[in-house]
C-alpha positions in Angstrom: 34.9 -149.8 27.0 32.2 -152.0 25.2 32.8 -155.6 26.3 29.4 -156.8 24.4 31.6 -158.8 21.8 33.5 -160.6 24.3 30.6 -161.7 26.5 27.3 -163.7 26.2 24.1 -164.0 28.0 22.2 -167.3 28.8 19.3 -167.9 30.8 18.2 -171.6 32.2 14.7 -171.3 34.0 12.5 -174.0 35.5 12.1 -176.1 38.7 15.5 -178.0 38.0 17.5 -174.8 36.7 19.8 -175.1 39.9 19.9 -178.6 40.2 21.3 -179.0 36.3 23.7 -176.1 36.6 25.0 -177.5 39.6 26.1 -180.9 38.2 27.3 -179.2 35.0 29.6 -176.6 36.8 32.5 -176.3 39.2 31.8 -173.5 42.0 34.5 -170.6 42.6 32.7 -167.8 44.6 29.4 -166.5 46.0 26.4 -168.7 46.7 26.3 -172.2 45.8 24.4 -172.5 42.6 22.1 -175.3 44.1 20.8 -172.9 46.8 21.3 -169.7 45.5 18.6 -166.9 46.7 16.7 -164.6 44.5 19.1 -161.5 43.7 22.2 -163.1 44.6 25.3 -164.1 42.6 27.7 -166.7 42.0 31.1 -167.7 40.1 31.2 -170.9 38.5 33.2 -172.3 35.7 31.9 -174.8 33.1 34.2 -176.6 30.9 37.1 -174.2 32.1 35.1 -171.0 31.1 34.4 -168.7 34.1 30.7 -168.1 34.4 28.5 -165.3 36.3 25.2 -166.7 37.5 22.8 -164.2 38.9 19.0 -165.4 40.0 16.3 -163.3 38.7 12.9 -165.2 38.7 11.7 -163.5 35.7 9.2 -166.3 34.5 7.6 -167.3 37.7 10.0 -170.3 38.4 13.5 -170.0 39.3 15.4 -168.3 36.7 19.3 -168.2 36.5 20.8 -165.9 34.3 24.6 -166.8 32.8 27.0 -164.3 31.8 30.1 -166.2 30.0 
């Protein structure tokens, strides 16, 4: 089933990305966002929305890919 209409991808990059996201979210499962390692995944909530966060440093800095 094509779920592309139900999900959105956002990216947050830069040296403060993990700290900003950690302040705005509540940890649910996986690695804590503040210390997430490259290639690892975290599940958080932001304003009651479930968010999957995976770290991919594709821009030369920490990169967090969010699936909402």
